[in-house]
mmCIF file as Biopython writes it, N, C-alpha, C and O atoms, coordinates in Angstrom:
data_model
#
loop_
_atom_site.group_PDB
_atom_site.id
_atom_site.type_symbol
_atom_site.label_atom_id
_atom_site.label_alt_id
_atom_site.label_comp_id
_atom_site.label_asym_id
_atom_site.label_entity_id
_atom_site.label_seq_id
_atom_site.pdbx_PDB_ins_code
_atom_site.Cartn_x
_atom_site.Cartn_y
_atom_site.Cartn_z
_atom_site.occupancy
_atom_site.B_iso_or_equiv
_atom_site.auth_seq_id
_atom_site.auth_asym_id
_atom_site.pdbx_PDB_model_num
ATOM 1   N N  . MET A ? 1  ? -23.306 20.070  -64.687 1.0 0.0 1  A 1 
ATOM 2   C CA . MET A ? 1  ? -21.996 19.751  -64.151 1.0 0.0 1  A 1 
ATOM 3   C C  . MET A ? 1  ? -21.249 21.033  -63.813 1.0 0.0 1  A 1 
ATOM 4   O O  . MET A ? 1  ? -21.358 22.048  -64.501 1.0 0.0 1  A 1 
ATOM 5   N N  . THR A ? 2  ? -20.515 20.953  -62.769 1.0 0.0 2  A 1 
ATOM 6   C CA . THR A ? 2  ? -19.738 22.133  -62.411 1.0 0.0 2  A 1 
ATOM 7   C C  . THR A ? 2  ? -18.475 22.202  -63.265 1.0 0.0 2  A 1 
ATOM 8   O O  . THR A ? 2  ? -18.032 21.207  -63.837 1.0 0.0 2  A 1 
ATOM 9   N N  . ALA A ? 3  ? -17.923 23.377  -63.333 1.0 0.0 3  A 1 
ATOM 10  C CA . ALA A ? 3  ? -16.723 23.578  -64.143 1.0 0.0 3  A 1 
ATOM 11  C C  . ALA A ? 3  ? -15.540 22.799  -63.575 1.0 0.0 3  A 1 
ATOM 12  O O  . ALA A ? 3  ? -14.711 22.291  -64.331 1.0 0.0 3  A 1 
ATOM 13  N N  . LEU A ? 4  ? -15.456 22.701  -62.247 1.0 0.0 4  A 1 
ATOM 14  C CA . LEU A ? 4  ? -14.354 21.968  -61.626 1.0 0.0 4  A 1 
ATOM 15  C C  . LEU A ? 4  ? -14.429 20.481  -61.955 1.0 0.0 4  A 1 
ATOM 16  O O  . LEU A ? 4  ? -13.408 19.855  -62.239 1.0 0.0 4  A 1 
ATOM 17  N N  . PHE A ? 5  ? -15.640 19.912  -61.919 1.0 0.0 5  A 1 
ATOM 18  C CA . PHE A ? 5  ? -15.801 18.495  -62.240 1.0 0.0 5  A 1 
ATOM 19  C C  . PHE A ? 5  ? -15.420 18.217  -63.690 1.0 0.0 5  A 1 
ATOM 20  O O  . PHE A ? 5  ? -14.756 17.220  -63.975 1.0 0.0 5  A 1 
ATOM 21  N N  . VAL A ? 6  ? -15.829 19.080  -64.600 1.0 0.0 6  A 1 
ATOM 22  C CA . VAL A ? 6  ? -15.486 18.911  -66.013 1.0 0.0 6  A 1 
ATOM 23  C C  . VAL A ? 6  ? -13.983 19.012  -66.200 1.0 0.0 6  A 1 
ATOM 24  O O  . VAL A ? 6  ? -13.395 18.241  -66.958 1.0 0.0 6  A 1 
ATOM 25  N N  . PHE A ? 7  ? -13.355 19.968  -65.506 1.0 0.0 7  A 1 
ATOM 26  C CA . PHE A ? 7  ? -11.907 20.122  -65.595 1.0 0.0 7  A 1 
ATOM 27  C C  . PHE A ? 7  ? -11.194 18.875  -65.088 1.0 0.0 7  A 1 
ATOM 28  O O  . PHE A ? 7  ? -10.260 18.399  -65.733 1.0 0.0 7  A 1 
ATOM 29  N N  . GLN A ? 8  ? -11.614 18.336  -63.945 1.0 0.0 8  A 1 
ATOM 30  C CA . GLN A ? 8  ? -10.985 17.149  -63.380 1.0 0.0 8  A 1 
ATOM 31  C C  . GLN A ? 8  ? -11.207 15.939  -64.290 1.0 0.0 8  A 1 
ATOM 32  O O  . GLN A ? 8  ? -10.302 15.123  -64.465 1.0 0.0 8  A 1 
ATOM 33  N N  . LEU A ? 9  ? -12.368 15.821  -64.853 1.0 0.0 9  A 1 
ATOM 34  C CA . LEU A ? 9  ? -12.662 14.710  -65.758 1.0 0.0 9  A 1 
ATOM 35  C C  . LEU A ? 9  ? -11.782 14.771  -67.003 1.0 0.0 9  A 1 
ATOM 36  O O  . LEU A ? 9  ? -11.253 13.748  -67.438 1.0 0.0 9  A 1 
ATOM 37  N N  . ARG A ? 10 ? -11.622 15.955  -67.576 1.0 0.0 10 A 1 
ATOM 38  C CA . ARG A ? 10 ? -10.738 16.090  -68.737 1.0 0.0 10 A 1 
ATOM 39  C C  . ARG A ? 10 ? -9.293  15.781  -68.377 1.0 0.0 10 A 1 
ATOM 40  O O  . ARG A ? 10 ? -8.576  15.162  -69.162 1.0 0.0 10 A 1 
ATOM 41  N N  . ARG A ? 11 ? -8.859  16.211  -67.187 1.0 0.0 11 A 1 
ATOM 42  C CA . ARG A ? 11 ? -7.483  15.975  -66.770 1.0 0.0 11 A 1 
ATOM 43  C C  . ARG A ? 11 ? -7.213  14.491  -66.599 1.0 0.0 11 A 1 
ATOM 44  O O  . ARG A ? 11 ? -6.158  14.005  -67.005 1.0 0.0 11 A 1 
ATOM 45  N N  . VAL A ? 12 ? -8.150  13.764  -66.004 1.0 0.0 12 A 1 
ATOM 46  C CA . VAL A ? 12 ? -7.980  12.329  -65.795 1.0 0.0 12 A 1 
ATOM 47  C C  . VAL A ? 12 ? -8.004  11.581  -67.115 1.0 0.0 12 A 1 
ATOM 48  O O  . VAL A ? 12 ? -7.186  10.687  -67.328 1.0 0.0 12 A 1 
ATOM 49  N N  . LEU A ? 13 ? -8.908  11.921  -67.990 1.0 0.0 13 A 1 
ATOM 50  C CA . LEU A ? 13 ? -9.009  11.221  -69.270 1.0 0.0 13 A 1 
ATOM 51  C C  . LEU A ? 13 ? -7.840  11.541  -70.191 1.0 0.0 13 A 1 
ATOM 52  O O  . LEU A ? 13 ? -7.503  10.729  -71.053 1.0 0.0 13 A 1 
ATOM 53  N N  . ARG A ? 14 ? -7.219  12.696  -70.032 1.0 0.0 14 A 1 
ATOM 54  C CA . ARG A ? 14 ? -6.089  13.068  -70.874 1.0 0.0 14 A 1 
ATOM 55  C C  . ARG A ? 14 ? -4.833  12.311  -70.471 1.0 0.0 14 A 1 
ATOM 56  O O  . ARG A ? 14 ? -4.020  11.967  -71.329 1.0 0.0 14 A 1 
ATOM 57  N N  . SER A ? 15 ? -4.662  12.051  -69.195 1.0 0.0 15 A 1 
ATOM 58  C CA . SER A ? 15 ? -3.474  11.362  -68.718 1.0 0.0 15 A 1 
ATOM 59  C C  . SER A ? 15 ? -3.778  9.863   -68.624 1.0 0.0 15 A 1 
ATOM 60  O O  . SER A ? 15 ? -4.359  9.407   -67.639 1.0 0.0 15 A 1 
ATOM 61  N N  . TRP A ? 16 ? -3.389  9.106   -69.636 1.0 0.0 16 A 1 
ATOM 62  C CA . TRP A ? 16 ? -3.722  7.683   -69.658 1.0 0.0 16 A 1 
ATOM 63  C C  . TRP A ? 16 ? -2.937  6.904   -68.613 1.0 0.0 16 A 1 
ATOM 64  O O  . TRP A ? 16 ? -3.418  5.878   -68.132 1.0 0.0 16 A 1 
ATOM 65  N N  . GLN A ? 17 ? -1.734  7.362   -68.246 1.0 0.0 17 A 1 
ATOM 66  C CA . GLN A ? 17 ? -0.972  6.658   -67.208 1.0 0.0 17 A 1 
ATOM 67  C C  . GLN A ? 17 ? -1.698  6.749   -65.866 1.0 0.0 17 A 1 
ATOM 68  O O  . GLN A ? 17 ? -1.800  5.763   -65.136 1.0 0.0 17 A 1 
ATOM 69  N N  . TYR A ? 18 ? -2.200  7.943   -65.552 1.0 0.0 18 A 1 
ATOM 70  C CA . TYR A ? 18 ? -2.938  8.134   -64.309 1.0 0.0 18 A 1 
ATOM 71  C C  . TYR A ? 18 ? -4.195  7.270   -64.309 1.0 0.0 18 A 1 
ATOM 72  O O  . TYR A ? 18 ? -4.496  6.603   -63.319 1.0 0.0 18 A 1 
ATOM 73  N N  . LEU A ? 19 ? -4.909  7.283   -65.394 1.0 0.0 19 A 1 
ATOM 74  C CA . LEU A ? 19 ? -6.132  6.493   -65.501 1.0 0.0 19 A 1 
ATOM 75  C C  . LEU A ? 19 ? -5.842  5.005   -65.360 1.0 0.0 19 A 1 
ATOM 76  O O  . LEU A ? 19 ? -6.581  4.287   -64.687 1.0 0.0 19 A 1 
ATOM 77  N N  . PHE A ? 20 ? -4.775  4.543   -65.990 1.0 0.0 20 A 1 
ATOM 78  C CA . PHE A ? 20 ? -4.434  3.128   -65.943 1.0 0.0 20 A 1 
ATOM 79  C C  . PHE A ? 20 ? -4.005  2.682   -64.550 1.0 0.0 20 A 1 
ATOM 80  O O  . PHE A ? 20 ? -4.513  1.687   -64.033 1.0 0.0 20 A 1 
ATOM 81  N N  . PHE A ? 21 ? -3.066  3.416   -63.937 1.0 0.0 21 A 1 
ATOM 82  C CA . PHE A ? 21 ? -2.488  2.972   -62.679 1.0 0.0 21 A 1 
ATOM 83  C C  . PHE A ? 21 ? -3.353  3.263   -61.456 1.0 0.0 21 A 1 
ATOM 84  O O  . PHE A ? 21 ? -3.197  2.588   -60.439 1.0 0.0 21 A 1 
ATOM 85  N N  . THR A ? 22 ? -4.241  4.224   -61.512 1.0 0.0 22 A 1 
ATOM 86  C CA . THR A ? 22 ? -5.054  4.550   -60.338 1.0 0.0 22 A 1 
ATOM 87  C C  . THR A ? 22 ? -6.489  4.057   -60.431 1.0 0.0 22 A 1 
ATOM 88  O O  . THR A ? 22 ? -7.171  3.938   -59.413 1.0 0.0 22 A 1 
ATOM 89  N N  . VAL A ? 23 ? -6.952  3.771   -61.634 1.0 0.0 23 A 1 
ATOM 90  C CA . VAL A ? 23 ? -8.348  3.327   -61.779 1.0 0.0 23 A 1 
ATOM 91  C C  . VAL A ? 23 ? -8.430  1.915   -62.353 1.0 0.0 23 A 1 
ATOM 92  O O  . VAL A ? 23 ? -8.997  1.025   -61.719 1.0 0.0 23 A 1 
ATOM 93  N N  . LEU A ? 24 ? -7.884  1.705   -63.522 1.0 0.0 24 A 1 
ATOM 94  C CA . LEU A ? 24 ? -8.070  0.436   -64.213 1.0 0.0 24 A 1 
ATOM 95  C C  . LEU A ? 24 ? -7.303  -0.721  -63.575 1.0 0.0 24 A 1 
ATOM 96  O O  . LEU A ? 24 ? -7.871  -1.794  -63.371 1.0 0.0 24 A 1 
ATOM 97  N N  . LEU A ? 25 ? -6.033  -0.522  -63.260 1.0 0.0 25 A 1 
ATOM 98  C CA . LEU A ? 25 ? -5.232  -1.611  -62.701 1.0 0.0 25 A 1 
ATOM 99  C C  . LEU A ? 25 ? -5.764  -2.096  -61.344 1.0 0.0 25 A 1 
ATOM 100 O O  . LEU A ? 25 ? -5.912  -3.304  -61.161 1.0 0.0 25 A 1 
ATOM 101 N N  . PRO A ? 26 ? -6.059  -1.199  -60.383 1.0 0.0 26 A 1 
ATOM 102 C CA . PRO A ? 26 ? -6.651  -1.691  -59.130 1.0 0.0 26 A 1 
ATOM 103 C C  . PRO A ? 26 ? -8.012  -2.373  -59.334 1.0 0.0 26 A 1 
ATOM 104 O O  . PRO A ? 26 ? -8.334  -3.341  -58.645 1.0 0.0 26 A 1 
ATOM 105 N N  . ALA A ? 27 ? -8.798  -1.866  -60.273 1.0 0.0 27 A 1 
ATOM 106 C CA . ALA A ? 27 ? -10.093 -2.504  -60.538 1.0 0.0 27 A 1 
ATOM 107 C C  . ALA A ? 27 ? -9.901  -3.899  -61.121 1.0 0.0 27 A 1 
ATOM 108 O O  . ALA A ? 27 ? -10.623 -4.826  -60.756 1.0 0.0 27 A 1 
ATOM 109 N N  . LEU A ? 28 ? -8.943  -4.054  -62.017 1.0 0.0 28 A 1 
ATOM 110 C CA . LEU A ? 28 ? -8.686  -5.379  -62.602 1.0 0.0 28 A 1 
ATOM 111 C C  . LEU A ? 28 ? -8.171  -6.360  -61.551 1.0 0.0 28 A 1 
ATOM 112 O O  . LEU A ? 28 ? -8.590  -7.517  -61.526 1.0 0.0 28 A 1 
ATOM 113 N N  . PHE A ? 29 ? -7.262  -5.904  -60.679 1.0 0.0 29 A 1 
ATOM 114 C CA . PHE A ? 29 ? -6.779  -6.779  -59.616 1.0 0.0 29 A 1 
ATOM 115 C C  . PHE A ? 29 ? -7.901  -7.180  -58.669 1.0 0.0 29 A 1 
ATOM 116 O O  . PHE A ? 29 ? -7.962  -8.326  -58.225 1.0 0.0 29 A 1 
ATOM 117 N N  . THR A ? 30 ? -8.783  -6.243  -58.359 1.0 0.0 30 A 1 
ATOM 118 C CA . THR A ? 30 ? -9.903  -6.553  -57.467 1.0 0.0 30 A 1 
ATOM 119 C C  . THR A ? 30 ? -10.806 -7.605  -58.087 1.0 0.0 30 A 1 
ATOM 120 O O  . THR A ? 30 ? -11.180 -8.568  -57.418 1.0 0.0 30 A 1 
ATOM 121 N N  . VAL A ? 31 ? -11.157 -7.441  -59.332 1.0 0.0 31 A 1 
ATOM 122 C CA . VAL A ? 31 ? -12.008 -8.423  -60.005 1.0 0.0 31 A 1 
ATOM 123 C C  . VAL A ? 31 ? -11.297 -9.761  -60.117 1.0 0.0 31 A 1 
ATOM 124 O O  . VAL A ? 31 ? -11.901 -10.808 -59.885 1.0 0.0 31 A 1 
ATOM 125 N N  . PHE A ? 32 ? -10.024 -9.733  -60.469 1.0 0.0 32 A 1 
ATOM 126 C CA . PHE A ? 32 ? -9.242  -10.960 -60.620 1.0 0.0 32 A 1 
ATOM 127 C C  . PHE A ? 32 ? -9.187  -11.756 -59.316 1.0 0.0 32 A 1 
ATOM 128 O O  . PHE A ? 32 ? -9.465  -12.955 -59.309 1.0 0.0 32 A 1 
ATOM 129 N N  . PHE A ? 33 ? -8.829  -11.094 -58.212 1.0 0.0 33 A 1 
ATOM 130 C CA . PHE A ? 33 ? -8.686  -11.804 -56.955 1.0 0.0 33 A 1 
ATOM 131 C C  . PHE A ? 33 ? -10.026 -12.225 -56.353 1.0 0.0 33 A 1 
ATOM 132 O O  . PHE A ? 33 ? -10.096 -13.262 -55.693 1.0 0.0 33 A 1 
ATOM 133 N N  . THR A ? 34 ? -11.082 -11.455 -56.562 1.0 0.0 34 A 1 
ATOM 134 C CA . THR A ? 34 ? -12.374 -11.887 -56.040 1.0 0.0 34 A 1 
ATOM 135 C C  . THR A ? 34 ? -12.934 -13.058 -56.836 1.0 0.0 34 A 1 
ATOM 136 O O  . THR A ? 34 ? -13.654 -13.890 -56.282 1.0 0.0 34 A 1 
ATOM 137 N N  . LYS A ? 35 ? -12.617 -13.135 -58.121 1.0 0.0 35 A 1 
ATOM 138 C CA . LYS A ? 35 ? -13.060 -14.289 -58.908 1.0 0.0 35 A 1 
ATOM 139 C C  . LYS A ? 35 ? -12.298 -15.546 -58.506 1.0 0.0 35 A 1 
ATOM 140 O O  . LYS A ? 35 ? -12.865 -16.639 -58.495 1.0 0.0 35 A 1 
ATOM 141 N N  . ILE A ? 36 ? -11.021 -15.400 -58.177 1.0 0.0 36 A 1 
ATOM 142 C CA . ILE A ? 36 ? -10.220 -16.571 -57.814 1.0 0.0 36 A 1 
ATOM 143 C C  . ILE A ? 36 ? -10.449 -16.979 -56.372 1.0 0.0 36 A 1 
ATOM 144 O O  . ILE A ? 36 ? -10.726 -18.146 -56.095 1.0 0.0 36 A 1 
ATOM 145 N N  . PHE A ? 37 ? -10.337 -16.028 -55.442 1.0 0.0 37 A 1 
ATOM 146 C CA . PHE A ? 37 ? -10.392 -16.358 -54.021 1.0 0.0 37 A 1 
ATOM 147 C C  . PHE A ? 37 ? -11.741 -16.083 -53.380 1.0 0.0 37 A 1 
ATOM 148 O O  . PHE A ? 37 ? -11.945 -16.464 -52.227 1.0 0.0 37 A 1 
ATOM 149 N N  . GLY A ? 38 ? -12.636 -15.462 -54.049 1.0 0.0 38 A 1 
ATOM 150 C CA . GLY A ? 38 ? -13.924 -15.108 -53.468 1.0 0.0 38 A 1 
ATOM 151 C C  . GLY A ? 38 ? -14.814 -16.326 -53.276 1.0 0.0 38 A 1 
ATOM 152 O O  . GLY A ? 38 ? -14.941 -17.165 -54.168 1.0 0.0 38 A 1 
ATOM 153 N N  . GLY A ? 39 ? -15.416 -16.411 -52.128 1.0 0.0 39 A 1 
ATOM 154 C CA . GLY A ? 39 ? -16.360 -17.481 -51.854 1.0 0.0 39 A 1 
ATOM 155 C C  . GLY A ? 39 ? -15.742 -18.811 -51.523 1.0 0.0 39 A 1 
ATOM 156 O O  . GLY A ? 39 ? -16.464 -19.801 -51.402 1.0 0.0 39 A 1 
ATOM 157 N N  . GLN A ? 40 ? -14.442 -18.879 -51.371 1.0 0.0 40 A 1 
ATOM 158 C CA . GLN A ? 40 ? -13.797 -20.132 -51.009 1.0 0.0 40 A 1 
ATOM 159 C C  . GLN A ? 40 ? -13.577 -20.162 -49.507 1.0 0.0 40 A 1 
ATOM 160 O O  . GLN A ? 40 ? -12.705 -19.470 -48.980 1.0 0.0 40 A 1 
ATOM 161 N N  . ALA A ? 41 ? -14.356 -20.952 -48.842 1.0 0.0 41 A 1 
ATOM 162 C CA . ALA A ? 41 ? -14.187 -21.093 -47.398 1.0 0.0 41 A 1 
ATOM 163 C C  . ALA A ? 41 ? -13.073 -22.101 -47.131 1.0 0.0 41 A 1 
ATOM 164 O O  . ALA A ? 41 ? -12.950 -23.114 -47.819 1.0 0.0 41 A 1 
ATOM 165 N N  . ALA A ? 42 ? -12.287 -21.806 -46.144 1.0 0.0 42 A 1 
ATOM 166 C CA . ALA A ? 42 ? -11.194 -22.711 -45.782 1.0 0.0 42 A 1 
ATOM 167 C C  . ALA A ? 42 ? -11.766 -23.924 -45.064 1.0 0.0 42 A 1 
ATOM 168 O O  . ALA A ? 42 ? -12.656 -23.793 -44.224 1.0 0.0 42 A 1 
ATOM 169 N N  . SER A ? 43 ? -11.258 -25.092 -45.395 1.0 0.0 43 A 1 
ATOM 170 C CA . SER A ? 43 ? -11.702 -26.293 -44.698 1.0 0.0 43 A 1 
ATOM 171 C C  . SER A ? 43 ? -11.087 -26.287 -43.302 1.0 0.0 43 A 1 
ATOM 172 O O  . SER A ? 43 ? -10.046 -25.664 -43.094 1.0 0.0 43 A 1 
ATOM 173 N N  . PRO A ? 44 ? -11.716 -26.972 -42.338 1.0 0.0 44 A 1 
ATOM 174 C CA . PRO A ? 44 ? -11.252 -26.899 -40.950 1.0 0.0 44 A 1 
ATOM 175 C C  . PRO A ? 44 ? -9.802  -27.327 -40.741 1.0 0.0 44 A 1 
ATOM 176 O O  . PRO A ? 44 ? -9.138  -26.783 -39.859 1.0 0.0 44 A 1 
ATOM 177 N N  . GLY A ? 45 ? -9.298  -28.255 -41.498 1.0 0.0 45 A 1 
ATOM 178 C CA . GLY A ? 45 ? -7.939  -28.713 -41.280 1.0 0.0 45 A 1 
ATOM 179 C C  . GLY A ? 45 ? -6.899  -28.058 -42.157 1.0 0.0 45 A 1 
ATOM 180 O O  . GLY A ? 45 ? -5.722  -28.415 -42.086 1.0 0.0 45 A 1 
ATOM 181 N N  . SER A ? 46 ? -7.303  -27.104 -42.987 1.0 0.0 46 A 1 
ATOM 182 C CA . SER A ? 46 ? -6.350  -26.560 -43.947 1.0 0.0 46 A 1 
ATOM 183 C C  . SER A ? 46 ? -5.503  -25.424 -43.395 1.0 0.0 46 A 1 
ATOM 184 O O  . SER A ? 46 ? -4.431  -25.138 -43.929 1.0 0.0 46 A 1 
ATOM 185 N N  . THR A ? 47 ? -5.961  -24.782 -42.350 1.0 0.0 47 A 1 
ATOM 186 C CA . THR A ? 47 ? -5.183  -23.671 -41.799 1.0 0.0 47 A 1 
ATOM 187 C C  . THR A ? 47 ? -4.827  -23.958 -40.360 1.0 0.0 47 A 1 
ATOM 188 O O  . THR A ? 47 ? -5.412  -24.835 -39.725 1.0 0.0 47 A 1 
ATOM 189 N N  . ARG A ? 48 ? -3.874  -23.223 -39.856 1.0 0.0 48 A 1 
ATOM 190 C CA . ARG A ? 48 ? -3.502  -23.390 -38.458 1.0 0.0 48 A 1 
ATOM 191 C C  . ARG A ? 48 ? -4.610  -22.903 -37.551 1.0 0.0 48 A 1 
ATOM 192 O O  . ARG A ? 48 ? -5.371  -22.000 -37.901 1.0 0.0 48 A 1 
ATOM 193 N N  . SER A ? 49 ? -4.689  -23.497 -36.411 1.0 0.0 49 A 1 
ATOM 194 C CA . SER A ? 49 ? -5.686  -23.074 -35.444 1.0 0.0 49 A 1 
ATOM 195 C C  . SER A ? 49 ? -5.258  -21.748 -34.833 1.0 0.0 49 A 1 
ATOM 196 O O  . SER A ? 49 ? -4.069  -21.487 -34.652 1.0 0.0 49 A 1 
ATOM 197 N N  . THR A ? 50 ? -6.241  -20.920 -34.520 1.0 0.0 50 A 1 
ATOM 198 C CA . THR A ? 50 ? -5.926  -19.629 -33.914 1.0 0.0 50 A 1 
ATOM 199 C C  . THR A ? 50 ? -5.840  -19.731 -32.400 1.0 0.0 50 A 1 
ATOM 200 O O  . THR A ? 50 ? -5.512  -18.751 -31.731 1.0 0.0 50 A 1 
ATOM 201 N N  . ARG A ? 51 ? -6.132  -20.914 -31.848 1.0 0.0 51 A 1 
ATOM 202 C CA . ARG A ? 51 ? -6.042  -21.082 -30.398 1.0 0.0 51 A 1 
ATOM 203 C C  . ARG A ? 51 ? -4.592  -21.131 -29.973 1.0 0.0 51 A 1 
ATOM 204 O O  . ARG A ? 51 ? -3.723  -21.606 -30.704 1.0 0.0 51 A 1 
ATOM 205 N N  . ARG A ? 52 ? -4.349  -20.630 -28.772 1.0 0.0 52 A 1 
ATOM 206 C CA . ARG A ? 52 ? -2.995  -20.764 -28.206 1.0 0.0 52 A 1 
ATOM 207 C C  . ARG A ? 52 ? -2.850  -22.141 -27.619 1.0 0.0 52 A 1 
ATOM 208 O O  . ARG A ? 52 ? -3.751  -22.643 -26.947 1.0 0.0 52 A 1 
ATOM 209 N N  . THR A ? 53 ? -1.736  -22.738 -27.867 1.0 0.0 53 A 1 
ATOM 210 C CA . THR A ? 53 ? -1.468  -24.059 -27.302 1.0 0.0 53 A 1 
ATOM 211 C C  . THR A ? 53 ? -0.273  -23.963 -26.367 1.0 0.0 53 A 1 
ATOM 212 O O  . THR A ? 53 ? 0.653   -23.183 -26.589 1.0 0.0 53 A 1 
ATOM 213 N N  . THR A ? 54 ? -0.314  -24.751 -25.347 1.0 0.0 54 A 1 
ATOM 214 C CA . THR A ? 54 ? 0.822   -24.789 -24.422 1.0 0.0 54 A 1 
ATOM 215 C C  . THR A ? 54 ? 1.599   -26.068 -24.704 1.0 0.0 54 A 1 
ATOM 216 O O  . THR A ? 54 ? 1.032   -27.157 -24.790 1.0 0.0 54 A 1 
ATOM 217 N N  . TRP A ? 55 ? 2.860   -25.912 -24.839 1.0 0.0 55 A 1 
ATOM 218 C CA . TRP A ? 55 ? 3.716   -27.043 -25.145 1.0 0.0 55 A 1 
ATOM 219 C C  . TRP A ? 55 ? 4.375   -27.523 -23.868 1.0 0.0 55 A 1 
ATOM 220 O O  . TRP A ? 55 ? 5.045   -26.750 -23.183 1.0 0.0 55 A 1 
ATOM 221 N N  . SER A ? 56 ? 4.192   -28.786 -23.545 1.0 0.0 56 A 1 
ATOM 222 C CA . SER A ? 56 ? 4.825   -29.326 -22.336 1.0 0.0 56 A 1 
ATOM 223 C C  . SER A ? 56 ? 5.972   -30.234 -22.755 1.0 0.0 56 A 1 
ATOM 224 O O  . SER A ? 56 ? 5.936   -30.869 -23.809 1.0 0.0 56 A 1 
ATOM 225 N N  . ARG A ? 57 ? 6.984   -30.277 -21.906 1.0 0.0 57 A 1 
ATOM 226 C CA . ARG A ? 57 ? 8.142   -31.124 -22.208 1.0 0.0 57 A 1 
ATOM 227 C C  . ARG A ? 57 ? 8.046   -32.431 -21.511 1.0 0.0 57 A 1 
ATOM 228 O O  . ARG A ? 57 ? 8.935   -33.271 -21.650 1.0 0.0 57 A 1 
#
């Protein structure tokens, strides 16, 4: 390992706020949302159509 990598690793592990907010929290949100919303295909009638419609009076 290089000295710079060891220094950066010690700095990150020493600052628990940095580790929590930049590594752990985004990872937890990613896992949470992929478990809830991952793999759920929208049914054809559940969302608005992306086609443009012309409204006539």
